[in-house]
N, C-alpha and C positions, 0 to 999 in steps of 0.2 A: 543837377549841378554837382552834387557830391560824387556821383558816378564818374563824371568827366573832368573833375578838377585837376587830374594829372595830365590832361590833354590841353586844357585851356585855362587862362588866368581867371580867377574868381571874379575880379572886377569887370572883366570884359563880358563874362556870361551874365553878370548882373545888369549891365547896360543893355545887352541884347534882349534879355527877358523882362526888363523894366521892373526889377526888384532891387531893394536896398541890400548892400553888402552886410550892414549891421543886422538886418533881419535874418539873413542866411546864417551868419555866425551864431546868432542867438538860437536859431533852430538846431544847429549842430550840438549846442549844449543842452537844449530842451527839445528833443525831436517832436514830442506831442504838444500841439498848440493848446492855448488856454481854452478855446472853444471845444476842442476834442476832449480835453480833460474833464470839462464840465459835463459833456455828454456822457462820458464814461461813468462819472459819479451818479448822474441821473439814472442811467441804465441799471446801475447797482442798486439804487434805491427802489426802482421799479421791480427788480428781481426779489428784493426783500419782501415787499408787500405781496407780490405774486406768490411767493413760497409760504408766507404767513397765512394766506387765504387758501392754502392747500391746492394752489394752481387753479382756483375757481374764478378769480376776478379777471374781468376784461378791462379795457382802457378806461371806461367811465368810472368804475369803482376804484381802480388804482389811482386815478386822478384825484378823487375825493380824499382818499387816504393820505396821499402826498400833501395835499393842501392843509389837511388837519395837522400834519407834521411840520408845517411851515414852508413847504416846498411849493413855490408858485410856478405852476406849469399848466399849459393848456391841454385839454383832452386830445386834440388832433396831434400834438407833438408826442404825447405818450403813445398814441396809437401807431404813429410812424416808427418810433423806436422799438415798440414791441414787434412790429412786422419785420423790421430790419434785423432784429436779433432773435427772431422766431420764438417769441414768448407768446403763447396762445392759451386762452382759457380752455380747460377741459370740458366746460359745460356745453352741452348740446341740447337742442330742442327735441322734445319727445312727442310722439303722437298722443293726442289727448282724447280720451274716451268721454263721450257726452254723459254728464251726470245730471243735467237739467231736463226734467220731464215737464214741459209746460202744456202738454196736451191733456188737460183735465177740465172738469166741469166747475171747479171752484172759482170764486170771485178773485179777480186780479186787482191789486191795489194800484193807485196812481203813483207816478214817479215824483215824490215830494222832495227827494234829496237833490235832484237836478245837478248832480256832479259837484255839489258844494261839500267837500269832505272836511272842511274846517269845523272845529268845535271849541267853544270857550271853556267848557267844564266837562268833567267825566259824566258818563251816563246821559249825555245830551244826544249823541248820534252813535249808533252801532251799525256795523255792516256784517252780513252773514255770507258764508259761502261753503260749498261742499266739494270735496275732491276725493281721490282714492290713491292708495299706495299699493303697488303690486307686491305680492309675497308668494312664496312657494305653495301656500295653502289657498291662494286666491286673493281677491281684492279686499283691502281693508279701507273702509270709508272714513274720512276725517271731516268733521264739521267744525268750523271755527267762527267765533264772534270777536270782532275787533272794535275797540272803543276809539273813535276818531280823535279824542282829546290827546291821547298819548300813544296811539297805534298799538296798544297792548292787547294781547289775546285774553279776554276776560272770561270766555266760556268755550268749551270744546267737547267733542265726543268722538270716540272711535267705535266703529260697529262693523259687523259682517254683512249688513244689508243697508238699504237706503230708506227704510221705513221711518216715518216721522218720529215715533217714540224713541228710536235709537239714535237719531241724528239731531234734528232741529229742537225737539222737545228736551232732550238730555242736555244739549249745549245751552239752551235758554235757561234751564233751571240752574245750571252751574253759574251762568253769567249774573243772574239776578241775586244769587247767593253771594257772589264775590263783590258785586256793586249794586246795592239796593237802589231802587228808583225813588228819588225824593222829588222829582219834577218830571215834566213831560219828556218822553224819549221818542226820538225818531229812529226807527231801525229799518234798514234797507237790505234787500236781497234780490235775487233773480226771480223769475216766475215759476220756479220749481214747485211741484205738488207738495213737497215737504213743508213749504212756508205758507201755502194757501189752504191746506186741508183743515178740517174741523179739529183734529187732534192737536194741532199746533195753535190754532186760533183760540182754543179754549184757555190756553195759557195766558192770553192777553186780556181776558175778561176782568174788569174791575180795577185795572191799573192804567195810569196815564201813558198810553203808547199810541203812536201813529205809525202805521205800517206803510212802507214804501217799496215799490218794485221797479226793476229796470224795464225799459222798453223792450219789446220782443226782439231777440237776436242782437242786443246791443250790450256787449261785455264792458264797454267803457263806462256805462252807468254805474258799474260796481268795480271800478278800476283799482281801488285800494285793496280790496279783498283778493282780486285776481292777481295783483302784484305780489301780495304776501305769499300766496300759494306758489307762484312761479319761483320766487326766491327760495322758499323753503325746499321745494322739490329739486331744483337745480343744484342747490348747495348741500342738501342733506339726504336726499332720497335716491336720485338717479345714479349715484356712484356706489351704491350698496345693493347687495342682494339679500333680502330678508327671507329666511327659510320658513318662518311661521308668522302668523299675525301677531 
């Protein structure tokens, strides 16, 4: 209409196009509509969270951050706007090297956790896992123990090998030093030899501990620990090159 207003009367064009003249004149004064302005504001808020996360967050985490800031928006809308404006997380999936050796002769514990990751108090439920970080000198193995009451890492160990003394035993000793066991503890891990071997199980003698292990090949049974390592590595490891251990 604006382009052809020198050729046709505005009122006539409005009748043909079934729009109100008042709306057209209002648009002339404020070319960007209310809806578009709100979208632009939301895109700017998305960009702020995106940059604050060092471009690591995707739509799910950006949505959570926005809601914490009082911006009520759905994840699908955030995803659509990110795609429209080419805002994309730099995080990419990496090939995972197997760190679980379950081909051993030691006794495998039952799965007593049964994916119930809730805990009423500290030192009630712990989960174990082991991963590695690539460096210029070779792999650096990281063992971590998370308390399900507050999802805090209460014990950990870094090592050049996957022997129990350097991984699970060291992490366990740190954990019980940080959070002494005053009541029965359920701790869960995969079926790796580091958790089943005699060297580690000797650490459990004489204390109120129930050992639990995931079912064979079922990573979801230890989902909290798996999720922790995924977050840590995608946000803190994959974007760096470590020259040494």
